[in-house]
LODRENVEX-964783 format. One record per atom (N, C-alpha, C): residue in one letter; atom name; x, y negated, z negated; residue number from 1. Coordinates in pm, whole numbers, m for minus. Layout:
% LODRENVEX-964783
<rest->A&atom->CA&X->X&Y->Y&Z->Z&nr->NUM>
...
END
This chain:
% LODRENVEX-964783
<rest->I&atom->N&X->11902&Y->m6675&Z->m14364&nr->1>
<rest->I&atom->CA&X->12014&Y->m6768&Z->m14364&nr->1>
<rest->I&atom->C&X->12033&Y->m6817&Z->m14506&nr->1>
<rest->S&atom->N&X->12153&Y->m6817&Z->m14552&nr->2>
<rest->S&atom->CA&X->12182&Y->m6869&Z->m14685&nr->2>
<rest->S&atom->C&X->12297&Y->m6967&Z->m14677&nr->2>
<rest->W&atom->N&X->12279&Y->m7082&Z->m14738&nr->3>
<rest->W&atom->CA&X->12384&Y->m7184&Z->m14737&nr->3>
<rest->W&atom->C&X->12466&Y->m7178&Z->m14865&nr->3>
<rest->N&atom->N&X->12432&Y->m7091&Z->m14957&nr->4>
<rest->N&atom->CA&X->12499&Y->m7089&Z->m15087&nr->4>
<rest->N&atom->C&X->12649&Y->m7068&Z->m15077&nr->4>
<rest->G&atom->N&X->12695&Y->m6987&Z->m14985&nr->5>
<rest->G&atom->CA&X->12838&Y->m6961&Z->m14973&nr->5>
<rest->G&atom->C&X->12908&Y->m7048&Z->m14870&nr->5>
<rest->Y&atom->N&X->12833&Y->m7132&Z->m14801&nr->6>
<rest->Y&atom->CA&X->12890&Y->m7215&Z->m14695&nr->6>
<rest->Y&atom->C&X->12986&Y->m7318&Z->m14752&nr->6>
<rest->K&atom->N&X->13104&Y->m7325&Z->m14696&nr->7>
<rest->K&atom->CA&X->13202&Y->m7427&Z->m14734&nr->7>
<rest->K&atom->C&X->13238&Y->m7505&Z->m14609&nr->7>
<rest->G&atom->N&X->13234&Y->m7634&Z->m14618&nr->8>
<rest->G&atom->CA&X->13263&Y->m7719&Z->m14503&nr->8>
<rest->G&atom->C&X->13387&Y->m7802&Z->m14525&nr->8>
<rest->T&atom->N&X->13382&Y->m7926&Z->m14480&nr->9>
<rest->T&atom->CA&X->13494&Y->m8019&Z->m14490&nr->9>
<rest->T&atom->C&X->13544&Y->m8028&Z->m14633&nr->9>
<rest->G&atom->N&X->13674&Y->m8019&Z->m14651&nr->10>
<rest->G&atom->CA&X->13733&Y->m8027&Z->m14783&nr->10>
<rest->G&atom->C&X->13699&Y->m7909&Z->m14871&nr->10>
<rest->N&atom->N&X->13655&Y->m7798&Z->m14810&nr->11>
<rest->N&atom->CA&X->13617&Y->m7677&Z->m14880&nr->11>
<rest->N&atom->C&X->13507&Y->m7700&Z->m14984&nr->11>
<rest->K&atom->N&X->13417&Y->m7796&Z->m14953&nr->12>
<rest->K&atom->CA&X->13306&Y->m7828&Z->m15043&nr->12>
<rest->K&atom->C&X->13182&Y->m7752&Z->m15000&nr->12>
<rest->K&atom->N&X->13101&Y->m7710&Z->m15098&nr->13>
<rest->K&atom->CA&X->12972&Y->m7650&Z->m15068&nr->13>
<rest->K&atom->C&X->12880&Y->m7759&Z->m15016&nr->13>
<rest->F&atom->N&X->12772&Y->m7720&Z->m14948&nr->14>
<rest->F&atom->CA&X->12684&Y->m7817&Z->m14885&nr->14>
<rest->F&atom->C&X->12631&Y->m7920&Z->m14983&nr->14>
<rest->D&atom->N&X->12596&Y->m7877&Z->m15105&nr->15>
<rest->D&atom->CA&X->12537&Y->m7971&Z->m15200&nr->15>
<rest->D&atom->C&X->12641&Y->m8061&Z->m15266&nr->15>
<rest->E&atom->N&X->12768&Y->m8031&Z->m15245&nr->16>
<rest->E&atom->CA&X->12875&Y->m8117&Z->m15294&nr->16>
<rest->E&atom->C&X->12912&Y->m8223&Z->m15191&nr->16>
<rest->A&atom->N&X->12888&Y->m8192&Z->m15063&nr->17>
<rest->A&atom->CA&X->12928&Y->m8281&Z->m14955&nr->17>
<rest->A&atom->C&X->12811&Y->m8360&Z->m14895&nr->17>
<rest->C&atom->N&X->12691&Y->m8313&Z->m14914&nr->18>
<rest->C&atom->CA&X->12572&Y->m8371&Z->m14848&nr->18>
<rest->C&atom->C&X->12517&Y->m8490&Z->m14926&nr->18>
<rest->C&atom->N&X->12522&Y->m8608&Z->m14865&nr->19>
<rest->C&atom->CA&X->12470&Y->m8728&Z->m14931&nr->19>
<rest->C&atom->C&X->12321&Y->m8715&Z->m14962&nr->19>
<rest->A&atom->N&X->12246&Y->m8654&Z->m14870&nr->20>
<rest->A&atom->CA&X->12103&Y->m8639&Z->m14890&nr->20>
<rest->A&atom->C&X->12070&Y->m8543&Z->m15004&nr->20>
<rest->C&atom->N&X->12167&Y->m8458&Z->m15039&nr->21>
<rest->C&atom->CA&X->12148&Y->m8360&Z->m15146&nr->21>
<rest->C&atom->C&X->12204&Y->m8408&Z->m15279&nr->21>
<rest->G&atom->N&X->12250&Y->m8533&Z->m15283&nr->22>
<rest->G&atom->CA&X->12306&Y->m8589&Z->m15406&nr->22>
<rest->G&atom->C&X->12456&Y->m8574&Z->m15418&nr->22>
<rest->G&atom->N&X->12520&Y->m8526&Z->m15313&nr->23>
<rest->G&atom->CA&X->12666&Y->m8509&Z->m15315&nr->23>
<rest->G&atom->C&X->12735&Y->m8621&Z->m15241&nr->23>
<rest->G&atom->N&X->12843&Y->m8589&Z->m15175&nr->24>
<rest->G&atom->CA&X->12918&Y->m8689&Z->m15100&nr->24>
<rest->G&atom->C&X->13001&Y->m8777&Z->m15192&nr->24>
<rest->T&atom->N&X->13059&Y->m8879&Z->m15136&nr->25>
<rest->T&atom->CA&X->13149&Y->m8964&Z->m15213&nr->25>
<rest->T&atom->C&X->13077&Y->m9061&Z->m15305&nr->25>
<rest->N&atom->N&X->12950&Y->m9087&Z->m15278&nr->26>
<rest->N&atom->CA&X->12876&Y->m9181&Z->m15364&nr->26>
<rest->N&atom->C&X->12749&Y->m9121&Z->m15421&nr->26>
<rest->N&atom->N&X->12746&Y->m8988&Z->m15432&nr->27>
<rest->N&atom->CA&X->12633&Y->m8916&Z->m15492&nr->27>
<rest->N&atom->C&X->12498&Y->m8951&Z->m15432&nr->27>
<rest->G&atom->N&X->12498&Y->m8979&Z->m15303&nr->28>
<rest->G&atom->CA&X->12373&Y->m9004&Z->m15232&nr->28>
<rest->G&atom->C&X->12323&Y->m9146&Z->m15239&nr->28>
<rest->A&atom->N&X->12392&Y->m9232&Z->m15310&nr->29>
<rest->A&atom->CA&X->12349&Y->m9372&Z->m15321&nr->29>
<rest->A&atom->C&X->12354&Y->m9437&Z->m15183&nr->29>
<rest->G&atom->N&X->12248&Y->m9504&Z->m15147&nr->30>
<rest->G&atom->CA&X->12241&Y->m9573&Z->m15019&nr->30>
<rest->G&atom->C&X->12208&Y->m9484&Z->m14901&nr->30>
<rest->F&atom->N&X->12182&Y->m9355&Z->m14927&nr->31>
<rest->F&atom->CA&X->12149&Y->m9265&Z->m14816&nr->31>
<rest->F&atom->C&X->12016&Y->m9305&Z->m14755&nr->31>
<rest->V&atom->N&X->12014&Y->m9313&Z->m14624&nr->32>
<rest->V&atom->CA&X->11892&Y->m9342&Z->m14549&nr->32>
<rest->V&atom->C&X->11859&Y->m9218&Z->m14466&nr->32>
<rest->S&atom->N&X->11741&Y->m9165&Z->m14488&nr->33>
<rest->S&atom->CA&X->11698&Y->m9046&Z->m14416&nr->33>
<rest->S&atom->C&X->11696&Y->m9074&Z->m14266&nr->33>
<rest->P&atom->N&X->11748&Y->m8982&Z->m14184&nr->34>
<rest->P&atom->CA&X->11749&Y->m9005&Z->m14040&nr->34>
<rest->P&atom->C&X->11607&Y->m9010&Z->m13983&nr->34>
<rest->T&atom->N&X->11591&Y->m9087&Z->m13879&nr->35>
<rest->T&atom->CA&X->11461&Y->m9098&Z->m13811&nr->35>
<rest->T&atom->C&X->11430&Y->m8967&Z->m13740&nr->35>
<rest->Y&atom->N&X->11308&Y->m8922&Z->m13756&nr->36>
<rest->Y&atom->CA&X->11262&Y->m8802&Z->m13687&nr->36>
<rest->Y&atom->C&X->11132&Y->m8838&Z->m13618&nr->36>
<rest->D&atom->N&X->11137&Y->m8857&Z->m13488&nr->37>
<rest->D&atom->CA&X->11020&Y->m8903&Z->m13414&nr->37>
<rest->D&atom->C&X->10975&Y->m8801&Z->m13309&nr->37>
<rest->H&atom->N&X->10971&Y->m8676&Z->m13351&nr->38>
<rest->H&atom->CA&X->10931&Y->m8568&Z->m13261&nr->38>
<rest->H&atom->C&X->10799&Y->m8509&Z->m13307&nr->38>
<rest->S&atom->N&X->10725&Y->m8453&Z->m13211&nr->39>
<rest->S&atom->CA&X->10599&Y->m8386&Z->m13242&nr->39>
<rest->S&atom->C&X->10624&Y->m8236&Z->m13247&nr->39>
<rest->D&atom->N&X->10581&Y->m8173&Z->m13355&nr->40>
<rest->D&atom->CA&X->10600&Y->m8031&Z->m13373&nr->40>
<rest->D&atom->C&X->10466&Y->m7960&Z->m13385&nr->40>
<rest->Y&atom->N&X->10469&Y->m7829&Z->m13365&nr->41>
<rest->Y&atom->CA&X->10347&Y->m7749&Z->m13375&nr->41>
<rest->Y&atom->C&X->10290&Y->m7758&Z->m13516&nr->41>
<rest->I&atom->N&X->10160&Y->m7771&Z->m13524&nr->42>
<rest->I&atom->CA&X->10088&Y->m7777&Z->m13651&nr->42>
<rest->I&atom->C&X->10010&Y->m7647&Z->m13668&nr->42>
<rest->F&atom->N&X->10027&Y->m7582&Z->m13784&nr->43>
<rest->F&atom->CA&X->9957&Y->m7456&Z->m13809&nr->43>
<rest->F&atom->C&X->9806&Y->m7475&Z->m13809&nr->43>
<rest->T&atom->N&X->9735&Y->m7376&Z->m13754&nr->44>
<rest->T&atom->CA&X->9590&Y->m7378&Z->m13745&nr->44>
<rest->T&atom->C&X->9531&Y->m7270&Z->m13837&nr->44>
<rest->E&atom->N&X->9401&Y->m7275&Z->m13853&nr->45>
<rest->E&atom->CA&X->9331&Y->m7172&Z->m13931&nr->45>
<rest->E&atom->C&X->9352&Y->m7035&Z->m13867&nr->45>
<rest->E&atom->N&X->9354&Y->m7031&Z->m13735&nr->46>
<rest->E&atom->CA&X->9378&Y->m6905&Z->m13663&nr->46>
<rest->E&atom->C&X->9515&Y->m6847&Z->m13698&nr->46>
<rest->D&atom->N&X->9616&Y->m6933&Z->m13709&nr->47>
<rest->D&atom->CA&X->9750&Y->m6888&Z->m13748&nr->47>
<rest->D&atom->C&X->9746&Y->m6826&Z->m13887&nr->47>
<rest->K&atom->N&X->9673&Y->m6890&Z->m13977&nr->48>
<rest->K&atom->CA&X->9663&Y->m6842&Z->m14115&nr->48>
<rest->K&atom->C&X->9600&Y->m6703&Z->m14121&nr->48>
<rest->E&atom->N&X->9492&Y->m6685&Z->m14047&nr->49>
<rest->E&atom->CA&X->9424&Y->m6555&Z->m14044&nr->49>
<rest->E&atom->C&X->9515&Y->m6448&Z->m13985&nr->49>
<rest->S&atom->N&X->9586&Y->m6481&Z->m13879&nr->50>
<rest->S&atom->CA&X->9677&Y->m6387&Z->m13815&nr->50>
<rest->S&atom->C&X->9788&Y->m6346&Z->m13911&nr->50>
<rest->A&atom->N&X->9844&Y->m6444&Z->m13982&nr->51>
<rest->A&atom->CA&X->9951&Y->m6416&Z->m14077&nr->51>
<rest->A&atom->C&X->9901&Y->m6329&Z->m14192&nr->51>
<rest->R&atom->N&X->9780&Y->m6354&Z->m14236&nr->52>
<rest->R&atom->CA&X->9722&Y->m6277&Z->m14346&nr->52>
<rest->R&atom->C&X->9707&Y->m6130&Z->m14306&nr->52>
<rest->R&atom->N&X->9661&Y->m6106&Z->m14184&nr->53>
<rest->R&atom->CA&X->9643&Y->m5969&Z->m14136&nr->53>
<rest->R&atom->C&X->9776&Y->m5896&Z->m14125&nr->53>
<rest->K&atom->N&X->9883&Y->m5969&Z->m14093&nr->54>
<rest->K&atom->CA&X->10014&Y->m5908&Z->m14074&nr->54>
<rest->K&atom->C&X->10102&Y->m5915&Z->m14197&nr->54>
<rest->A&atom->N&X->10049&Y->m5969&Z->m14307&nr->55>
<rest->A&atom->CA&X->10124&Y->m5985&Z->m14432&nr->55>
<rest->A&atom->C&X->10255&Y->m6060&Z->m14409&nr->55>
<rest->K&atom->N&X->10248&Y->m6165&Z->m14330&nr->56>
<rest->K&atom->CA&X->10366&Y->m6246&Z->m14298&nr->56>
<rest->K&atom->C&X->10372&Y->m6368&Z->m14388&nr->56>
<rest->K&atom->N&X->10467&Y->m6453&Z->m14362&nr->57>
<rest->K&atom->CA&X->10486&Y->m6576&Z->m14439&nr->57>
<rest->K&atom->C&X->10357&Y->m6655&Z->m14447&nr->57>
<rest->K&atom->N&X->10334&Y->m6717&Z->m14560&nr->58>
<rest->K&atom->CA&X->10214&Y->m6797&Z->m14577&nr->58>
<rest->K&atom->C&X->10214&Y->m6915&Z->m14482&nr->58>
<rest->I&atom->N&X->10097&Y->m6947&Z->m14434&nr->59>
<rest->I&atom->CA&X->10078&Y->m7056&Z->m14340&nr->59>
<rest->I&atom->C&X->10000&Y->m7167&Z->m14409&nr->59>
<rest->A&atom->N&X->10047&Y->m7289&Z->m14399&nr->60>
<rest->A&atom->CA&X->9975&Y->m7404&Z->m14454&nr->60>
<rest->A&atom->C&X->9906&Y->m7475&Z->m14339&nr->60>
<rest->V&atom->N&X->9775&Y->m7455&Z->m14328&nr->61>
<rest->V&atom->CA&X->9698&Y->m7514&Z->m14219&nr->61>
<rest->V&atom->C&X->9714&Y->m7665&Z->m14224&nr->61>
<rest->G&atom->N&X->9742&Y->m7724&Z->m14107&nr->62>
<rest->G&atom->CA&X->9761&Y->m7868&Z->m14095&nr->62>
<rest->G&atom->C&X->9903&Y->m7914&Z->m14120&nr->62>
<rest->E&atom->N&X->9991&Y->m7820&Z->m14156&nr->63>
<rest->E&atom->CA&X->10132&Y->m7855&Z->m14181&nr->63>
<rest->E&atom->C&X->10217&Y->m7817&Z->m14060&nr->63>
<rest->E&atom->N&X->10334&Y->m7878&Z->m14049&nr->64>
<rest->E&atom->CA&X->10425&Y->m7849&Z->m13939&nr->64>
<rest->E&atom->C&X->10482&Y->m7707&Z->m13951&nr->64>
<rest->W&atom->N&X->10514&Y->m7650&Z->m13836&nr->65>
<rest->W&atom->CA&X->10570&Y->m7515&Z->m13826&nr->65>
<rest->W&atom->C&X->10697&Y->m7503&Z->m13908&nr->65>
<rest->V&atom->N&X->10714&Y->m7387&Z->m13971&nr->66>
<rest->V&atom->CA&X->10840&Y->m7343&Z->m14032&nr->66>
<rest->V&atom->C&X->10865&Y->m7201&Z->m13986&nr->66>
<rest->D&atom->N&X->10991&Y->m7163&Z->m13980&nr->67>
<rest->D&atom->CA&X->11023&Y->m7027&Z->m13934&nr->67>
<rest->D&atom->C&X->11002&Y->m6926&Z->m14047&nr->67>
<rest->S&atom->N&X->11041&Y->m6804&Z->m14023&nr->68>
<rest->S&atom->CA&X->11018&Y->m6695&Z->m14120&nr->68>
<rest->S&atom->C&X->11097&Y->m6712&Z->m14249&nr->68>
<rest->Y&atom->N&X->11192&Y->m6803&Z->m14251&nr->69>
<rest->Y&atom->CA&X->11268&Y->m6833&Z->m14373&nr->69>
<rest->Y&atom->C&X->11225&Y->m6965&Z->m14436&nr->69>
<rest->G&atom->N&X->11131&Y->m7033&Z->m14371&nr->70>
<rest->G&atom->CA&X->11082&Y->m7160&Z->m14425&nr->70>
<rest->G&atom->C&X->11153&Y->m7283&Z->m14371&nr->70>
<rest->Y&atom->N&X->11240&Y->m7266&Z->m14271&nr->71>
<rest->Y&atom->CA&X->11311&Y->m7379&Z->m14213&nr->71>
<rest->Y&atom->C&X->11226&Y->m7449&Z->m14109&nr->71>
<rest->S&atom->N&X->11218&Y->m7581&Z->m14118&nr->72>
<rest->S&atom->CA&X->11135&Y->m7661&Z->m14028&nr->72>
<rest->S&atom->C&X->11213&Y->m7703&Z->m13903&nr->72>
<rest->C&atom->N&X->11143&Y->m7765&Z->m13811&nr->73>
<rest->C&atom->CA&X->11206&Y->m7818&Z->m13690&nr->73>
<rest->C&atom->C&X->11308&Y->m7925&Z->m13726&nr->73>
<rest->R&atom->N&X->11284&Y->m7998&Z->m13834&nr->74>
<rest->R&atom->CA&X->11380&Y->m8100&Z->m13879&nr->74>
<rest->R&atom->C&X->11513&Y->m8035&Z->m13914&nr->74>
<rest->V&atom->N&X->11509&Y->m7919&Z->m13976&nr->75>
<rest->V&atom->CA&X->11631&Y->m7846&Z->m14010&nr->75>
<rest->V&atom->C&X->11700&Y->m7800&Z->m13882&nr->75>
<rest->Y&atom->N&X->11622&Y->m7749&Z->m13788&nr->76>
<rest->Y&atom->CA&X->11679&Y->m7704&Z->m13661&nr->76>
<rest->Y&atom->C&X->11752&Y->m7819&Z->m13592&nr->76>
<rest->K&atom->N&X->11696&Y->m7939&Z->m13600&nr->77>
<rest->K&atom->CA&X->11762&Y->m8056&Z->m13540&nr->77>
<rest->K&atom->C&X->11887&Y->m8093&Z->m13620&nr->77>
<rest->A&atom->N&X->11873&Y->m8107&Z->m13750&nr->78>
<rest->A&atom->CA&X->11984&Y->m8151&Z->m13834&nr->78>
<rest->A&atom->C&X->12103&Y->m8057&Z->m13827&nr->78>
<rest->M&atom->N&X->12076&Y->m7929&Z->m13817&nr->79>
<rest->M&atom->CA&X->12184&Y->m7829&Z->m13816&nr->79>
<rest->M&atom->C&X->12228&Y->m7792&Z->m13674&nr->79>
<rest->N&atom->N&X->12167&Y->m7856&Z->m13574&nr->80>
<rest->N&atom->CA&X->12201&Y->m7831&Z->m13433&nr->80>
<rest->N&atom->C&X->12182&Y->m7684&Z->m13396&nr->80>
<rest->F&atom->N&X->12071&Y->m7626&Z->m13445&nr->81>
<rest->F&atom->CA&X->12041&Y->m7486&Z->m13415&nr->81>
<rest->F&atom->C&X->11993&Y->m7470&Z->m13270&nr->81>
<rest->C&atom->N&X->11932&Y->m7575&Z->m13215&nr->82>
<rest->C&atom->CA&X->11877&Y->m7567&Z->m13081&nr->82>
<rest->C&atom->C&X->11897&Y->m7700&Z->m13009&nr->82>
<rest->N&atom->N&X->11879&Y->m7696&Z->m12878&nr->83>
<rest->N&atom->CA&X->11891&Y->m7815&Z->m12794&nr->83>
<rest->N&atom->C&X->11756&Y->m7848&Z->m12732&nr->83>
<rest->S&atom->N&X->11737&Y->m7973&Z->m12697&nr->84>
<rest->S&atom->CA&X->11609&Y->m8016&Z->m12641&nr->84>
<rest->S&atom->C&X->11580&Y->m7957&Z->m12504&nr->84>
<rest->D&atom->N&X->11681&Y->m7895&Z->m12441&nr->85>
<rest->D&atom->CA&X->11658&Y->m7830&Z->m12311&nr->85>
<rest->D&atom->C&X->11614&Y->m7684&Z->m12327&nr->85>
<rest->G&atom->N&X->11587&Y->m7643&Z->m12452&nr->86>
<rest->G&atom->CA&X->11537&Y->m7508&Z->m12476&nr->86>
<rest->G&atom->C&X->11645&Y->m7402&Z->m12487&nr->86>
<rest->T&atom->N&X->11766&Y->m7444&Z->m12519&nr->87>
<rest->T&atom->CA&X->11876&Y->m7350&Z->m12536&nr->87>
<rest->T&atom->C&X->11923&Y->m7349&Z->m12681&nr->87>
<rest->V&atom->N&X->11999&Y->m7246&Z->m12717&nr->88>
<rest->V&atom->CA&X->12053&Y->m7234&Z->m12852&nr->88>
<rest->V&atom->C&X->12164&Y->m7338&Z->m12871&nr->88>
<rest->G&atom->N&X->12162&Y->m7405&Z->m12986&nr->89>
<rest->G&atom->CA&X->12261&Y->m7508&Z->m13015&nr->89>
<rest->G&atom->C&X->12389&Y->m7452&Z->m13075&nr->89>
<rest->D&atom->N&X->12491&Y->m7537&Z->m13081&nr->90>
<rest->D&atom->CA&X->12621&Y->m7497&Z->m13133&nr->90>
<rest->D&atom->C&X->12617&Y->m7460&Z->m13281&nr->90>
<rest->G&atom->N&X->12516&Y->m7508&Z->m13354&nr->91>
<rest->G&atom->CA&X->12507&Y->m7479&Z->m13496&nr->91>
<rest->G&atom->C&X->12453&Y->m7342&Z->m13530&nr->91>
<rest->W&atom->N&X->12397&Y->m7273&Z->m13433&nr->92>
<rest->W&atom->CA&X->12339&Y->m7141&Z->m13457&nr->92>
<rest->W&atom->C&X->12448&Y->m7034&Z->m13447&nr->92>
<rest->D&atom->N&X->12463&Y->m6952&Z->m13549&nr->93>
<rest->D&atom->CA&X->12563&Y->m6846&Z->m13553&nr->93>
<rest->D&atom->C&X->12496&Y->m6712&Z->m13522&nr->93>
<rest->S&atom->N&X->12488&Y->m6679&Z->m13396&nr->94>
<rest->S&atom->CA&X->12420&Y->m6556&Z->m13352&nr->94>
<rest->S&atom->C&X->12484&Y->m6431&Z->m13410&nr->94>
<rest->R&atom->N&X->12613&Y->m6432&Z->m13431&nr->95>
<rest->R&atom->CA&X->12681&Y->m6314&Z->m13485&nr->95>
<rest->R&atom->C&X->12637&Y->m6288&Z->m13629&nr->95>
<rest->A&atom->N&X->12619&Y->m6393&Z->m13705&nr->96>
<rest->A&atom->CA&X->12580&Y->m6378&Z->m13846&nr->96>
<rest->A&atom->C&X->12429&Y->m6364&Z->m13863&nr->96>
<rest->W&atom->N&X->12352&Y->m6437&Z->m13782&nr->97>
<rest->W&atom->CA&X->12207&Y->m6446&Z->m13805&nr->97>
<rest->W&atom->C&X->12123&Y->m6373&Z->m13702&nr->97>
<rest->G&atom->N&X->12183&Y->m6325&Z->m13595&nr->98>
<rest->G&atom->CA&X->12107&Y->m6259&Z->m13491&nr->98>
<rest->G&atom->C&X->12044&Y->m6359&Z->m13395&nr->98>
<rest->A&atom->N&X->11950&Y->m6311&Z->m13318&nr->99>
<rest->A&atom->CA&X->11885&Y->m6394&Z->m13216&nr->99>
<rest->A&atom->C&X->11797&Y->m6501&Z->m13282&nr->99>
<rest->I&atom->N&X->11809&Y->m6622&Z->m13234&nr->100>
<rest->I&atom->CA&X->11730&Y->m6733&Z->m13288&nr->100>
<rest->I&atom->C&X->11580&Y->m6707&Z->m13267&nr->100>
<rest->T&atom->N&X->11545&Y->m6637&Z->m13162&nr->101>
<rest->T&atom->CA&X->11404&Y->m6609&Z->m13133&nr->101>
<rest->T&atom->C&X->11342&Y->m6510&Z->m13232&nr->101>
<rest->G&atom->N&X->11425&Y->m6446&Z->m13312&nr->102>
<rest->G&atom->CA&X->11373&Y->m6354&Z->m13414&nr->102>
<rest->G&atom->C&X->11318&Y->m6426&Z->m13537&nr->102>
<rest->Y&atom->N&X->11346&Y->m6554&Z->m13550&nr->103>
<rest->Y&atom->CA&X->11300&Y->m6632&Z->m13665&nr->103>
<rest->Y&atom->C&X->11166&Y->m6695&Z->m13628&nr->103>
<rest->R&atom->N&X->11061&Y->m6615&Z->m13639&nr->104>
<rest->R&atom->CA&X->10927&Y->m6652&Z->m13592&nr->104>
<rest->R&atom->C&X->10833&Y->m6672&Z->m13710&nr->104>
<rest->N&atom->N&X->10727&Y->m6743&Z->m13681&nr->105>
<rest->N&atom->CA&X->10616&Y->m6755&Z->m13775&nr->105>
<rest->N&atom->C&X->10494&Y->m6790&Z->m13692&nr->105>
<rest->A&atom->N&X->10383&Y->m6730&Z->m13723&nr->106>
<rest->A&atom->CA&X->10259&Y->m6749&Z->m13647&nr->106>
<rest->A&atom->C&X->10280&Y->m6721&Z->m13499&nr->106>
<rest->G&atom->N&X->10364&Y->m6622&Z->m13469&nr->107>
<rest->G&atom->CA&X->10388&Y->m6582&Z->m13331&nr->107>
<rest->G&atom->C&X->10472&Y->m6681&Z->m13252&nr->107>
<rest->R&atom->N&X->10534&Y->m6777&Z->m13320&nr->108>
<rest->R&atom->CA&X->10613&Y->m6879&Z->m13252&nr->108>
<rest->R&atom->C&X->10755&Y->m6882&Z->m13308&nr->108>
<rest->N&atom->N&X->10850&Y->m6905&Z->m13219&nr->109>
<rest->N&atom->CA&X->10985&Y->m6934&Z->m13262&nr->109>
<rest->N&atom->C&X->11010&Y->m7083&Z->m13238&nr->109>
<rest->C&atom->N&X->11130&Y->m7130&Z->m13265&nr->110>
<rest->C&atom->CA&X->11157&Y->m7274&Z->m13254&nr->110>
<rest->C&atom->C&X->11130&Y->m7328&Z->m13113&nr->110>
<rest->F&atom->N&X->11153&Y->m7247&Z->m13011&nr->111>
<rest->F&atom->CA&X->11132&Y->m7293&Z->m12874&nr->111>
<rest->F&atom->C&X->10983&Y->m7307&Z->m12840&nr->111>
<rest->D&atom->N&X->10898&Y->m7243&Z->m12920&nr->112>
<rest->D&atom->CA&X->10753&Y->m7249&Z->m12902&nr->112>
<rest->D&atom->C&X->10687&Y->m7346&Z->m12999&nr->112>
<rest->A&atom->N&X->10767&Y->m7412&Z->m13084&nr->113>
<rest->A&atom->CA&X->10707&Y->m7495&Z->m13189&nr->113>
<rest->A&atom->C&X->10774&Y->m7631&Z->m13209&nr->113>
<rest->C&atom->N&X->10897&Y->m7647&Z->m13168&nr->114>
<rest->C&atom->CA&X->10972&Y->m7769&Z->m13198&nr->114>
<rest->C&atom->C&X->11004&Y->m7848&Z->m13072&nr->114>
<rest->E&atom->N&X->10962&Y->m7972&Z->m13070&nr->115>
<rest->E&atom->CA&X->10995&Y->m8058&Z->m12958&nr->115>
<rest->E&atom->C&X->11147&Y->m8072&Z->m12942&nr->115>
<rest->V&atom->N&X->11219&Y->m8076&Z->m13054&nr->116>
<rest->V&atom->CA&X->11365&Y->m8089&Z->m13049&nr->116>
<rest->V&atom->C&X->11431&Y->m7968&Z->m12985&nr->116>
<rest->C&atom->N&X->11358&Y->m7857&Z->m12976&nr->117>
<rest->C&atom->CA&X->11410&Y->m7735&Z->m12915&nr->117>
<rest->C&atom->C&X->11353&Y->m7711&Z->m12776&nr->117>
<rest->G&atom->N&X->11281&Y->m7809&Z->m12725&nr->118>
<rest->G&atom->CA&X->11230&Y->m7798&Z->m12588&nr->118>
<rest->G&atom->C&X->11081&Y->m7772&Z->m12576&nr->118>
<rest->W&atom->N&X->11010&Y->m7750&Z->m12688&nr->119>
<rest->W&atom->CA&X->10865&Y->m7728&Z->m12682&nr->119>
<rest->W&atom->C&X->10797&Y->m7854&Z->m12630&nr->119>
<rest->N&atom->N&X->10702&Y->m7837&Z->m12540&nr->120>
<rest->N&atom->CA&X->10637&Y->m7953&Z->m12477&nr->120>
<rest->N&atom->C&X->10498&Y->m7982&Z->m12530&nr->120>
<rest->G&atom->N&X->10462&Y->m7921&Z->m12640&nr->121>
<rest->G&atom->CA&X->10333&Y->m7951&Z->m12702&nr->121>
<rest->G&atom->C&X->10217&Y->m7870&Z->m12652&nr->121>
<rest->V&atom->N&X->10243&Y->m7771&Z->m12568&nr->122>
<rest->V&atom->CA&X->10134&Y->m7690&Z->m12514&nr->122>
<rest->V&atom->C&X->10135&Y->m7554&Z->m12578&nr->122>
END
């Protein structure tokens, strides 16, 4: 997934329109980060060993899950990629990006790692 060519409201690129990225009408002044009170999968030593054997994305033991492109559950929530009932969200563009379940890391996709996507912590 690449946001470099994305144009949104007013034909602005994400970093021109996003207050959290220093854009918007006031260059991010007064921006308050949204509350994120969800529990997400935490990488284990076993995940790290498995990734090493498969030459996959690096795993940071003790850190929250990220997908094969490095996007966290917070991104999945912010971009509405998934719903808490375990379904694909309106923000996911299957035609451009393919199946959401293909974006895996440590054998998990967002539905297996993110509470915001329906994961129940097991």
